[in-house]
Every structure is written in structure tokens, then in C-alpha cells.
C-alpha positions in Angstrom: 54.0 -45.9 -22.6 52.7 -42.4 -22.5 50.8 -41.4 -19.4 47.1 -40.6 -19.7 46.3 -37.0 -19.3 44.9 -36.1 -15.9 41.1 -35.7 -16.0 39.9 -32.1 -15.2 38.6 -31.7 -11.7 34.9 -31.3 -11.7 33.7 -27.8 -10.8 32.3 -27.3 -7.3 28.5 -27.8 -7.2 26.8 -24.6 -6.0 25.0 -25.0 -2.7 21.2 -25.3 -3.2 19.2 -22.5 -1.7 16.4 -23.5 0.7 14.9 -20.0 0.7 15.4 -16.5 -0.7 14.8 -13.2 0.9 14.5 -9.7 -0.7 14.6 -6.4 1.1 14.1 -2.8 0.4 15.1 0.2 2.5 13.3 3.2 1.3 15.4 6.2 2.7 15.2 10.0 2.0 18.8 9.9 0.5 19.0 6.5 -1.1 16.7 3.6 -1.9 18.6 0.3 -1.7 17.7 -3.3 -2.3 19.2 -6.7 -1.3 18.5 -10.3 -2.2 19.8 -12.9 0.3 19.8 -16.8 0.0 19.8 -19.3 2.9 21.3 -22.6 2.0 19.9 -26.0 3.1 22.4 -26.0 6.1 21.3 -22.6 7.2 24.2 -20.6 5.8 23.4 -17.0 4.4 24.9 -15.4 1.4 24.1 -12.2 -0.4 23.1 -13.0 -4.0 22.9 -9.4 -5.2 22.2 -5.8 -4.3 21.4 -2.5 -5.9 20.8 1.2 -5.0 19.9 4.5 -6.4 19.1 8.0 -5.4 16.0 8.4 -3.5 12.8 10.1 -5.0 9.4 10.9 -3.7 10.4 10.4 0.0 11.0 13.1 2.7 11.9 12.5 6.4 10.6 9.0 6.1 7.3 9.8 4.4 6.2 9.1 0.9 5.5 12.6 -0.6 5.2 11.5 -4.3 3.7 8.1 -5.0 4.7 7.8 -8.6 8.4 8.9 -8.1 8.8 6.7 -5.1 7.4 3.6 -6.8 9.7 4.2 -9.9 12.8 4.6 -7.6 11.8 1.4 -5.6 11.4 -0.5 -9.0 14.7 0.7 -10.3 16.6 -0.3 -7.1 15.0 -3.8 -7.1 15.8 -4.4 -10.8 19.5 -3.4 -10.2 19.5 -6.0 -7.3 17.7 -8.6 -9.5 20.3 -8.1 -12.4 23.1 -8.4 -9.9 21.7 -11.6 -8.4 20.3 -13.0 -11.7 17.2 -13.7 -9.6 13.7 -12.3 -9.9 11.9 -10.9 -7.0 8.1 -11.0 -6.3 7.9 -10.0 -2.7 10.1 -8.0 -0.3 10.6 -7.1 3.3 10.5 -3.2 3.8 11.8 -0.9 6.6 9.8 2.0 8.2 11.9 4.8 9.7 9.4 7.4 10.0 5.5 7.2 10.6 5.6 8.2 14.3 7.3 4.9 15.4 6.6 4.2 19.1 7.6 1.2 21.3 6.3 -0.2 24.5 6.3 -3.5 26.5 3.2 -5.3 27.7 3.6 -7.8 30.5 1.1 -10.6 30.9 0.9 -13.7 33.2 -1.5 -16.6 34.0 -1.9 -19.1 36.8 -0.1 -22.5 36.4 -0.4 -23.9 39.8 3.0 -25.5 40.1 2.6 -28.1 37.4 4.7 -28.6 34.3 4.2 -26.1 31.5 2.8 -27.5 28.3 2.5 -26.1 24.7 -1.2 -25.3 25.4 -0.2 -23.1 28.4 2.2 -21.0 26.3 -0.5 -20.7 23.7 -3.1 -19.6 26.1 -0.8 -17.1 27.5 0.1 -15.5 24.2 -3.6 -15.5 23.1 -4.4 -13.7 26.4 -1.6 -11.1 25.5 -3.3 -10.4 22.3 -6.2 -8.6 24.2 -3.7 -6.5 26.2 -2.5 -4.7 23.0 -4.1 -1.2 22.7 -3.2 0.3 19.5 -5.5 3.2 19.9 -6.1 3.4 16.2 -2.5 3.1 15.2 -0.9 0.3 13.1 0.7 -2.4 15.0 4.0 -3.3 13.2 5.3 -6.0 15.7 3.9 -7.8 18.8 6.6 -10.2 19.7 7.5 -12.2 22.8 10.9 -11.1 24.1 11.2 -13.5 27.0 9.1 -15.3 29.6 8.9 -15.1 33.3 8.5 -18.0 35.9 7.1 -16.7 39.2 8.5 -13.3 38.4 11.9 -14.5 37.4 13.0 -13.0 34.0 15.1 -14.3 31.2 13.4 -17.6 30.4 13.7 -18.2 26.6 11.7 -21.5 26.5 9.5 -22.3 29.4 8.1 -25.6 28.1 8.8 -28.4 30.4 9.4 -26.2 33.4 7.3 -26.0 36.5 6.0 -22.7 38.0 3.1 -21.1 39.9 2.7 -18.4 37.4 3.9 -18.1 33.8 4.3 -14.6 32.4 5.6 -13.0 29.2 7.0 -9.6 28.1 5.6 -8.6 24.7 7.4 -6.0 22.6 5.0 -3.9 20.7 5.9 -1.5 17.9 3.3 1.1 16.8 3.2 3.5 13.7 0.7 5.9 12.2 -1.5 4.0 9.7 -1.5 6.4 6.8 2.2 6.8 6.3 2.6 2.9 6.5 -0.1 2.5 3.9 1.6 5.0 1.6 4.9 3.1 1.9 3.3 -0.2 1.3 1.3 1.1 -1.7 4.5 2.6 -3.2 6.1 -0.8 -3.0 3.0 -2.5 -4.5 2.9 0.1 -7.3 6.5 -1.1 -8.1 4.9 -4.5 -8.8 6.0 -6.1 -5.7 4.2 -7.8 -2.8 5.1 -6.7 0.8 6.2 -9.6 3.0 6.2 -7.4 6.2 6.9 -3.8 7.3 9.7 -3.8 9.9 10.5 -0.8 12.1 14.0 0.4 10.9 15.6 0.4 14.5 14.8 -3.2 14.9 16.3 -4.1 11.6 19.4 -1.9 12.2 19.7 -3.6 15.7 19.7 -7.1 14.0 22.8 -6.0 12.0 24.8 -3.9 14.5 24.2 -5.2 17.9 25.2 -8.4 19.6 22.7 -10.4 21.6 24.8 -9.6 24.7 24.5 -5.9 24.1 20.7 -6.1 23.5 20.4 -8.0 26.9 22.7 -5.8 29.1 21.5 -2.4 27.6 22.7 -0.4 24.7 21.6 2.7 22.7 21.4 2.6 18.9 21.5 5.9 17.1 20.6 5.6 13.4 21.5 8.8 11.6 19.7 9.1 8.3 19.4 11.9 5.8 16.3 13.5 7.3 15.6 11.4 10.5 17.7 10.3 13.4 16.1 7.3 15.4 17.4 6.9 18.9 16.5 3.5 20.3 17.4 1.9 23.6 17.5 -1.9 24.1 17.7 -3.8 27.3 16.6 -7.2 28.4 16.9 -8.4 24.8 14.2 -6.0 23.4 13.7 -2.5 22.2 12.4 -0.5 25.3 12.3 3.0 24.0 12.5 5.0 20.9 12.6 8.6 19.9 12.5 9.9 16.3 14.4 13.2 15.8 13.4 15.3 12.7 17.2 16.0 12.1 19.8 14.2 10.0 22.9 14.3 7.8 20.9 16.3 5.1 20.7 19.2 7.6 24.6 19.4 7.6 24.5 19.4 3.8 22.0 22.3 3.8 24.1 24.3 6.3 27.1 23.9 4.1 25.3 25.0 1.1 23.8 28.0 2.9 27.0 29.0 4.5 29.1 29.0 1.3 26.3 29.9 -1.1 26.8 26.8 -3.2 24.6 24.1 -4.7 23.5 21.1 -2.5 25.3 18.7 -4.8 28.6 20.6 -4.2 27.7 20.8 -0.4 27.2 17.0 -0.3 30.5 16.2 -2.1 32.4 18.6 0.3 30.8 16.9 3.3 31.7 13.4 2.2 35.1 14.2 0.7 36.6 16.7 3.0 34.1 17.1 6.0 35.1 16.0 9.5 33.6 16.0 13.0 37.1 16.6 14.4 39.2 19.7 13.7 43.0 19.6 13.3 45.7 22.4 13.1 46.3 21.6 9.5 42.8 22.5 8.6 43.7 26.2 8.6 46.4 25.6 5.9 44.4 23.2 3.6 42.4 24.6 0.7 39.5 22.4 -0.5 38.1 22.9 -4.1 34.4 23.6 -4.1 33.9 22.3 -7.6 33.7 18.6 -8.4 34.8 16.7 -11.5 31.6 17.7 -13.2 31.8 21.4 -12.3 34.6 22.5 -14.6 37.5 21.8 -12.3 39.6 24.2 -10.3 41.0 26.1 -13.2 37.7 26.8 -14.8 35.2 27.3 -12.0 31.5 26.8 -13.0 29.3 29.5 -11.8 29.9 32.1 -9.1 32.6 31.6 -6.5 31.7 30.2 -3.1 31.4 32.8 -0.3 34.9 33.2 1.2 36.6 31.2 -1.6 39.7 32.2 -3.4 39.9 32.9 -7.2 40.1 29.1 -7.8 37.0 28.6 -5.8 38.7 26.9 -3.0 37.9 27.3 0.7 39.7 26.6 4.0 39.0 23.1 5.4 38.9 24.8 8.8 35.7 26.9 7.6 34.0 23.7 6.4 34.7 21.7 9.5 33.5 24.7 11.6 30.1 24.5 9.8 29.8 20.7 10.2 30.7 20.6 13.9 28.2 23.4 14.6 25.4 21.4 13.1 26.6 18.2 14.9 26.4 20.1 18.2 22.7 20.7 17.6 22.1 17.0 16.6 24.1 15.6 19.5 22.3 17.9 22.0 18.9 16.4 20.7 20.3 12.8 20.9 21.5 13.5 24.5 18.0 14.8 25.4 16.3 11.7 23.9 18.7 9.3 25.7 18.0 11.1 29.0 14.2 11.0 28.5 14.5 7.2 28.1 16.7 6.9 31.3 19.8 6.0 29.3 22.1 8.6 31.1 24.1 9.2 34.2 24.8 6.0 36.1 22.6 4.0 33.7 24.2 5.2 30.6 26.2 2.6 28.6 27.5 1.9 25.1 26.1 4.1 22.2 26.3 2.5 18.7 26.1 5.0 15.7 24.8 3.6 12.3 23.0 4.9 9.3 24.6 6.9 6.3 25.1 9.9 8.5 27.5 7.8 10.7 30.0 7.5 8.0 31.2 11.2 8.6 34.9 11.2 9.5 35.5 11.4 13.2 31.8 11.3 14.2 32.2 8.6 16.9 35.0 10.7 18.7 32.9 13.8 18.4 29.8 12.0 19.9 31.8 10.3 22.6 33.2 13.6 23.8 29.8 15.4 23.6 27.7 12.6 25.2 30.3 11.5 27.7 29.5 7.8 26.9 31.4 5.2 24.9 30.5 5.3 21.2 31.3 3.0 18.4 30.3 2.7 14.8 27.8 -0.1 13.9 28.3 -2.0 10.7 26.4 -4.9 9.3 28.2 -8.3 9.6 30.4 -9.4 6.6 28.0 -11.9 5.0 29.2 -14.2 2.2 28.8 -12.4 -1.1 28.2 -8.9 0.4 30.1 -6.1 -1.5 32.7 -4.5 0.6 31.1 -1.2 0.0 27.9 -2.5 1.8 29.9 -3.4 4.9 29.3 0.1 6.1 26.9 1.9 8.5 24.8 3.2 5.6 23.7 -0.2 4.7 23.0 -1.5 8.2 19.3 -1.4 8.0 19.1 -3.1 4.6 21.3 -6.0 5.8 19.3 -6.1 9.0 16.1 -6.5 7.0 17.4 -9.6 5.4 18.7 -11.1 8.7 15.4 -10.3 10.3 13.6 -11.9 7.5 15.7 -15.1 7.9 14.9 -15.2 11.6 11.2 -14.3 11.0 10.4 -13.7 14.6 6.9 -14.9 15.6 4.1 -12.4 16.1 1.6 -13.2 18.8 -1.3 -12.0 16.6 -0.8 -15.2 14.5 -0.9 -17.4 17.5 -4.2 -19.3 17.6 -4.9 -18.5 13.9 -3.6 -21.9 13.0 -4.8 -25.0 14.8 -2.4 -27.8 15.9 0.2 -26.5 18.3 1.1 -23.0 17.1 3.6 -22.8 20.0 6.0 -25.0 18.2 6.5 -22.2 15.6 8.1 -20.1 18.5 11.1 -22.5 18.3 11.7 -21.9 14.6 9.0 -24.2 12.8 9.6 -24.4 9.1 7.6 -25.8 6.1 4.0 -25.7 5.8 3.2 -24.6 9.3 5.6 -21.7 9.1 3.9 -20.7 5.6 0.4 -21.0 7.2 1.5 -18.8 10.1 3.0 -16.2 7.8 -0.1 -16.1 5.7 -2.2 -15.6 8.8 0.0 -12.7 9.9 0.0 -11.2 6.4 -3.8 -11.0 6.3 -3.9 -9.0 9.5 -3.1 -5.5 8.2 -4.6 -4.0 11.4 -4.7 -5.5 14.8 
């Protein structure tokens, strides 16, 4: 009797998504978008991503509304096509706009009794009155940790006893007009804005461990036109300096030194540039022309300054220009760290991220120049993430999605919804979380 053919094994059922997040990072060099899903059991997976060359943005500011909106729409459409998922609203990062960070400490009398939900809500409502934006936009006002009778590091004080209950609130401010321009550019791309997140916070979510943020770490995000230097300690961002320098300044220095186009200089920097010199550099010739420039044998346009008849330059000369510009940038980073007290005996780990951090040898160069341990910061390898995005240049984008998934509470929303708003602080979901997010969204200004 012939055996019955085996039945085909049923295909694995794809996991249902409980929520979907979309993020857009509007940079001066690149505009990128990512769509991330969260399954019913809390697992995150990247559904799709897309990026394109930036337009209408300079040093973190929107300079051409039409061009910026078109570029944002294009990047999001590429991500939508990749994910096969439409997007209506996005979380966006703000890297410029005069970002500033400070901490507000507030406490109230408890009298030794047990701390209830209402006590925490009263504390956070009282903290709202302590925020003084001075006409600026409040991006975040988040409880970092609580204190009991002056003892720090309490994550959840409910059910504990104390004479006084306190909280440290991390406040992030920005100039209003640049943030409105950024928001309007996204809206002109036919997208709603879920929230504007300070880029250093988003990058920190992707690159720093909770232990690093607690013990103390400096995050240096090198963009095309801006370098953000942020210091974390005690689980929150304590200091921030925005430097009007970035990797594009290295590109411009190469273009100027050799008399070539920016596109050629950018290619040279990425393909052959390095922050560390080697003896072989004095023997290695680098072609200035790329594949679209006619090749080595048929150079397009005039020869680069100091090039041979095939339009090739010594790699040592390229590295010299790169390191000269890096010395300027590193000097400014060192001054920023010192001004925030992250130097000398209080200095610790420095983490480099951003597209500019992908330059070969940069971590070694910075470690020698700053005299502090330096490592590269990359986003975690999330399921579905393209290998190319597991790089410093995509840390802020991935961090935006991780930040959206965590959705930290903002104290300005506490009290806006009746019925125990404190419960949201320990990750409330469903209708209450939706109401809280709606209440927060309508508060464009504090």
C-alpha cells in the first residue's frame, strides 16, 4: 500500500503588531526615516527604512521649507515602500535650535507616612510651576528619579515611607521658531508630528547603556554641520553644548586644499580618509576622480592641486588635511566637556556617534587628543534592521523609534487627565496612555 504523501508544514503565522512607530531624522547631510513595530509580547522589529540626500536644511535649521518638505516626504515614502506600511504621524529629532538642558529639583512634605499615588501626582504638578522656559519651547520635562529624605536613585516611591518626597525633573529647551519651522516642514510633507525629541536624547537611547547613563558618560554626536556634546549622569542628561562644526567642515577643507568639487572631496574622505596616519600613506596614490568623473585615464576637469598626470594625490596629503580639521573639532569638544565638568578626575567614557563618527580611526584619534577612553556608539541590532543601519550615522534615527516605544511621561501632562495619572508613570497602555499623549500633544508651548 503506497504511503500517503506528507502534508506540507503550514507557514509560520506572522506575529501581530500591537503598535507601530515611525521616525524621521532631518539632518543637514541626510534625511532618514524608519518604521518600527512592537508585537503583542513587547518585541521590537524594524519594518522598513529609507533615506535620501538632505535638502533645505543647514546646521540643523530649515532654510528652504519647500525643499525640506519634499525631501522628508521622499524619505518617508521610501520607508513606507520598504515596510509596505503607510505612515500618518512621525517622531522627529531636533539637533539644532539652540538646545539647552537643565535639572529642576522639587520636594514636598510627607510627614513619615506611606507615599500614595496622589502624593506623587501632587509633587509632579508642583514641579510644573518650577519650569521657567523664559519664552523658549519646552521639548521635554521628564522625572528622572525620585528622592526620599534627600536619598537619590528611587525609581518608584509608591508604598514607601518618607518625611519628604522629591523629584529631579530633566528639562530640555529649544528656540521656538526653528522648532516650528521643522514641525511645519514635516506637516507640509502631509505627516502629523507625534513629538519633537532632542537628538542627544534619542541618540543616547540607542548608544548608551542604562549603567553608563547612571555612572556618567559623554555622548558626542558628530553630524554634518553640528556636533552635539552631551553629558549624562544619574540617569539623565545633565549638560549639553552644540558646536557649529561637523564632518562637512572636513569635506570643505579637502575641497579647498586640493581645488576639487565637494562631491569629489566627500568621496575621498569616505573612501580613503583617515584620522590616523601610517608610513604607507606616503607611497599610496589616491585617484581624485570617482566612477562618474571619467576614471583615472580620462580625468574630468582640471587636475587637483598637487596631483599627478592621472589626477592622483598622495594619501598622506589627504590624511594631513583631515587630521588638521579634526584637531580643531577635538579642541572644541574638549572645551565643551571641561565647561560641563567632564574633565580631569571627573572625566570618564566618551562615546562617539553620528555620521561623522564613521571616519576611519576617529575613536583612536579622539582618545589620544582628549586623554579619555573613547568608543564608537552604534544602535542595537534590532530584528529586521538593515546591516547598513547598524552604524553610528543611524543612531539617532533608531533611538527615535526606541524612545517612541518607551514614550517617557512628560510632567506637563500630569493632572490633565483625571483618575490617577501617576499610574501612567509605570507604563500605562490603552485608553489612558492615548489620552495622556493627546493632552501632551495639544501643549505646543508650556
